[in-house]
N, C-alpha and C positions, 0 to 999 in steps of 0.2 A: 659257669654261671648255673646256678638251678633254676628253673623254672616251675615249681614245685608251690603250691599254693597253701598256704598256713590254713588250718582249721581251726585254730584255735577261737573260742567266743569270748571275748575281751567285752569290757564295754556295762555301763549301766544297769540296763535291765527295768524291767516293767515296775515293779516295785521303788526301786531307787528313783524314775521318772517321777510315780505317785507322789512320793515323801517328797520329793524338790518343789513340783508342783504346788503342793497343801503346802510348802514352808514359805513359800512364795507368796502367795494368797494371804496367809495370815497376818504378813510382815508387810503386806499394801492394805493393808487391813480389811480387804475385801470377805473374808470368813472370819467370823467370831464366836471359831471353836476354840476349847483348850489344847494346850499343848500334849496332852496324849493323845488326842483323836489327829491331831497334824501327823503326830508320828507313829500312829498306830500301824501302818503299812509295813515298818521295821519289825513293832513288839509282837504284832497278828502272824508274819512269819517266821518270828523266833519261837512264839506257840509252837505252829505247827511241825517245826525241826521237833522239839523237842517231846510232841505227841508221834511222830511216827520214828523217833530214838526207841522212846518207849514200848510200842508197840513191837519195834523189831527187836527192843529185851523180852518181854514177855513171850513173843513165839519162839528166839532164843530156848529162855528158860525149860518152854515148856517141852521144846524140842527133845533137849540135853533129858527132861527128867521121863522119857516116852524111850528113849534110847537105854536109856539106862535099867528100866524097866524089860525091854527086852533080851536086853544080854543077862540078868539076874532069871528070866526064864528060860535061858537059853543052859543054863551051867544045870 
């Protein structure tokens, strides 16, 4: 028998709990928001992820062109 504890982080997370809370509040008519705002925690996180990926891509392209310029200057 192994006594190692698993450190994997499962679960729903803050965004998931917030989304579920908003959905429940919408379904029991406690909030009168459009479904766009009820589901906003999900799409806001998706937009943040896309933004981070775009920034990483831009940094990678800039780094590539800088390294190419340095390589050409050495020749």
